[in-house]
C-alpha positions in Angstrom: -20.2 7.2 29.0 -19.3 5.5 25.7 -16.7 6.6 23.2 -18.1 6.7 19.7 -15.6 6.2 16.9 -16.7 6.0 13.3 -14.6 3.6 11.3 -16.7 3.5 8.2 -14.9 4.8 5.1 -16.7 7.5 3.1 -15.8 8.7 -0.3 -13.5 11.3 1.2 -11.8 9.4 4.1 -8.1 8.7 3.8 -7.6 4.9 3.7 -4.9 2.2 3.8 -5.3 -0.9 1.7 -3.7 -4.0 3.1 -3.2 -6.8 0.6 -2.1 -10.2 1.8 -1.0 -12.8 -0.8 -0.4 -16.3 0.5 2.0 -18.0 -1.8 2.5 -21.7 -2.5 5.0 -23.3 -0.1 8.5 -22.0 -0.9 7.3 -19.5 -3.6 7.1 -16.3 -1.6 10.8 -15.4 -2.1 10.3 -15.9 -5.9 7.2 -13.7 -5.9 9.0 -10.9 -4.0 12.1 -11.1 -6.3 9.8 -10.8 -9.4 8.0 -7.9 -7.8 11.2 -6.1 -7.0 12.6 -6.7 -10.5 9.5 -5.8 -12.5 6.3 -5.2 -10.6 7.2 -2.3 -8.4 8.4 -0.2 -11.3 5.0 -0.6 -12.9 2.8 -0.4 -9.8 4.3 2.4 -7.7 3.9 5.3 -10.3 0.3 4.4 -10.7 -0.8 3.5 -7.1 1.3 6.2 -5.4 2.2 5.8 -1.8 3.6 2.4 -0.8 3.3 2.3 3.0 5.3 -1.0 3.3 6.1 -4.4 1.8 6.6 -7.4 4.1 7.1 -11.1 4.3 5.6 -13.2 7.1 8.2 -14.7 9.5 6.2 -16.1 12.4 2.7 -17.5 12.4 1.1 -18.1 9.0 4.1 -18.4 6.6 4.6 -17.8 2.9 2.7 -14.5 3.0 3.5 -11.3 1.3 1.9 -8.3 2.8 1.8 -4.8 1.3 0.0 -1.6 2.2 -0.9 1.3 0.0 -2.3 4.7 1.2 -4.9 6.5 -0.8 -6.6 9.9 -0.3 -10.0 8.2 -0.2 -12.0 5.3 -1.8 -12.4 7.3 -5.1 -8.7 7.8 -5.3 -8.1 4.0 -4.8 -10.8 3.1 -7.4 -9.3 5.5 -10.0 -5.7 4.3 -9.4 -6.6 0.6 -9.3 -8.5 1.0 -12.6 -5.5 2.6 -14.2 -3.3 -0.3 -12.9 -5.6 -3.0 -14.1 -5.8 -1.4 -17.6 -2.0 -1.2 -17.9 -0.6 -3.8 -20.4 2.7 -4.0 -18.6 0.9 -4.8 -15.4 -1.3 -7.4 -17.1 1.8 -9.2 -18.5 3.6 -9.0 -15.1 0.5 -10.3 -13.2 0.2 -13.3 -15.5 3.8 -14.2 -14.7 3.4 -14.1 -10.9 -0.1 -15.5 -10.7 1.1 -19.1 -10.4 3.0 -18.3 -7.2 -0.2 -17.1 -5.4 -2.5 -19.5 -3.6 -4.9 -17.0 -2.0 -5.4 -13.2 -1.8 -7.0 -11.1 1.0 -7.7 -7.3 0.8 -8.7 -5.0 3.6 -9.5 -1.3 3.7 -8.2 0.2 6.9 -9.7 3.5 8.1 -7.7 5.5 10.7 -9.3 6.1 14.1 -9.9 9.8 14.7 -6.8 10.0 17.0 -4.5 8.3 14.5 -1.7 10.4 12.9 -3.4 9.6 9.6 -6.8 10.8 10.6 -6.4 14.4 9.6 -5.9 13.4 6.0 -3.1 12.0 4.1 0.1 12.4 6.1 2.1 11.8 3.0 2.7 12.9 -0.5 2.3 10.5 -3.4 5.6 8.8 -4.5 5.6 10.8 -7.7 5.7 14.1 -5.8 9.1 15.5 -4.8 9.5 17.4 -1.5 11.3 20.8 -1.4 14.5 19.1 -0.2 14.6 16.8 -3.2 13.7 13.7 -1.2 11.3 11.1 -2.5 8.1 11.5 -0.6 8.2 7.9 0.7 11.3 8.7 2.7 11.1 10.9 5.9 12.6 14.3 5.8 15.7 14.8 7.9 14.6 15.5 11.4 11.1 14.3 11.0 9.6 12.7 14.1 6.8 10.7 12.6 4.0 10.7 10.0 2.8 14.2 9.5 5.3 15.5 12.0 3.2 14.4 14.9 4.8 12.6 17.9 
């Protein structure tokens, strides 16, 4: 007996986009500082749910990894188009482009048993929860994404 799992995104499948930027040697910290000071404030209201932002520490170094959750491929396309048309983003991107050597993007689709498989287990960053917490932060007493163990 074989287990069949569909990992092909459709227009209505919740997705995570993983973006990996390899910076020129010694430039990753400068890239992250610039992003923290300027880029995040432009990007987050447009793209929505930032899953995480990381720096590589072991293995391939000088990498900045960030992940964004989208309702589906159409949501991603719409939000990315808004970002790329934003004049503040264009100005910021021109400033940090010299730090970046290569860029990789992946679309990750949750397996059917993943806590993310039943749809977005989040609210966009611009939504406020009933308790007044930003949606990117877990509610007090929450066990995991979507309340699933």
